[in-house]
C-alpha positions in Angstrom: 134.2 93.3 100.6 130.9 92.6 98.8 130.6 96.3 98.2 134.0 96.5 96.4 133.4 93.4 94.3 130.0 94.7 93.2 131.5 98.1 92.3 134.0 96.5 89.9 131.1 94.9 87.9 129.3 98.2 87.3 129.4 99.5 83.7 131.0 102.9 83.1 128.5 105.6 83.8 126.3 103.5 86.0 124.9 105.0 89.2 124.5 103.2 92.5 121.7 104.0 95.0 120.7 102.3 98.2 117.2 100.7 98.4 116.1 98.9 101.5 119.7 98.1 102.5 120.6 96.7 99.1 122.1 98.3 96.1 120.0 99.3 93.2 122.3 99.7 90.2 121.4 101.9 87.3 120.6 100.2 84.0 122.4 101.0 80.8 120.6 99.7 77.7 120.8 100.7 74.1 117.7 102.2 72.4 117.4 99.0 70.4 117.2 97.0 73.6 114.5 99.3 75.0 112.5 99.0 71.8 112.6 95.2 72.1 111.6 95.3 75.8 108.8 97.9 75.7 105.6 98.2 73.5 105.6 101.2 71.3 103.5 103.5 73.5 105.4 102.7 76.6 108.7 103.3 74.7 107.5 106.7 73.6 106.6 107.7 77.2 109.6 106.2 79.1 112.4 106.8 76.6 111.2 109.7 74.4 109.3 111.7 77.1 105.9 111.6 75.5 102.8 112.1 77.6 99.8 109.8 77.4 96.4 111.4 76.9 94.6 112.6 80.1 91.9 110.3 81.5 93.1 107.3 79.5 95.7 105.7 81.8 95.1 102.2 83.2 96.0 103.3 86.8 94.1 106.5 87.0 91.2 104.9 88.9 93.1 102.0 90.5 92.1 101.8 94.2 94.0 98.6 95.1 96.7 98.6 97.7 100.2 98.0 96.6 103.3 99.5 95.0 103.6 101.3 91.7 106.9 100.3 90.1 108.7 101.4 87.0 107.5 99.8 83.8 111.0 99.8 82.5 113.0 98.3 85.3 110.6 97.4 88.2 112.1 99.9 90.7 109.6 100.7 93.5 108.3 104.3 92.9 105.0 105.2 94.5 102.8 103.6 97.2 99.0 103.4 96.8 98.9 105.1 100.3 100.1 108.4 98.7 97.8 108.3 95.6 95.0 110.8 95.4 92.5 112.1 92.8 93.9 115.4 91.5 91.3 115.7 88.7 94.1 116.2 86.2 93.6 113.0 84.3 96.8 111.3 85.4 97.6 109.2 88.5 98.8 111.5 91.2 100.8 111.0 94.3 101.9 113.3 97.1 105.3 111.5 97.7 107.5 108.8 96.2 107.7 105.6 98.1 111.5 105.7 97.9 112.9 109.2 97.3 116.2 107.6 96.3 114.5 105.9 93.3 113.3 109.1 91.6 115.3 111.9 90.1 114.2 115.5 89.5 115.3 117.4 86.5 114.5 120.9 85.2 112.2 120.8 82.2 111.8 123.9 80.1 110.0 122.2 77.1 106.7 123.5 75.7 107.5 127.1 76.8 107.0 126.1 80.5 109.2 125.8 83.5 108.5 122.4 85.1 110.2 119.7 87.1 110.5 116.3 85.3 110.5 113.1 87.3 112.7 110.2 86.1 113.3 106.7 87.4 116.7 106.9 88.9 117.5 103.2 88.0 116.7 103.2 84.3 116.3 106.9 83.5 112.7 106.4 82.3 110.5 109.5 82.0 107.7 109.2 84.6 106.0 112.6 84.5 106.3 115.9 86.4 106.0 117.2 90.0 104.0 120.3 90.8 103.6 122.3 94.1 99.8 122.2 94.2 99.3 118.9 95.9 97.7 118.0 99.3 99.4 117.9 102.7 101.6 116.7 104.1 104.0 117.5 101.3 102.0 120.0 99.1 103.4 118.2 96.1 101.6 116.5 93.2 103.6 113.9 91.3 101.7 113.6 88.1 102.7 110.3 86.5 101.9 108.6 83.2 100.2 105.2 83.7 102.4 103.9 80.8 105.5 104.5 83.0 104.1 102.3 85.7 103.3 98.7 86.6 101.5 97.7 89.7 102.2 95.1 92.4 99.4 94.3 94.8 100.3 94.1 98.5 99.8 90.3 98.4 102.4 89.9 95.6 105.9 88.9 96.6 108.1 91.9 97.5 105.3 94.5 97.3 104.6 96.8 100.1 102.4 99.9 100.0 104.2 101.6 103.0 106.4 104.5 101.9 109.7 104.9 103.7 110.1 108.0 105.9 
């Protein structure tokens, strides 16, 4: 019954995904609402698909244990346990913490064929995924620090363990 009553409150076009046995509803906000919520640099990256300059991101050298969450909506995205130094200038991960929380989309901008990574909850641009990462996945999720916030393991609700 709870499932049906929650469905009736979703806005048209909203997407529902499961996260840790609870629903994670997509967010629908106007561009004006996003502009009020985010600082100008974060807005440009998350909403306009800009890329921060390499080697400038606040999380590039972060070694603390915890969860990287979306700067737009707080959805858990990447665990510190999957972070590695790719030498590219952006935080890199070999797997999302919750595959259901990220969306992949073909990106043919800048005369290249790439795979863009988006937050599935708010649609925010995170970065791109490449097939040159370490094992066990062989993937490199190259993510803009401006797209992320960080919750240390000791913060409520934060866990660095990715789901299998």
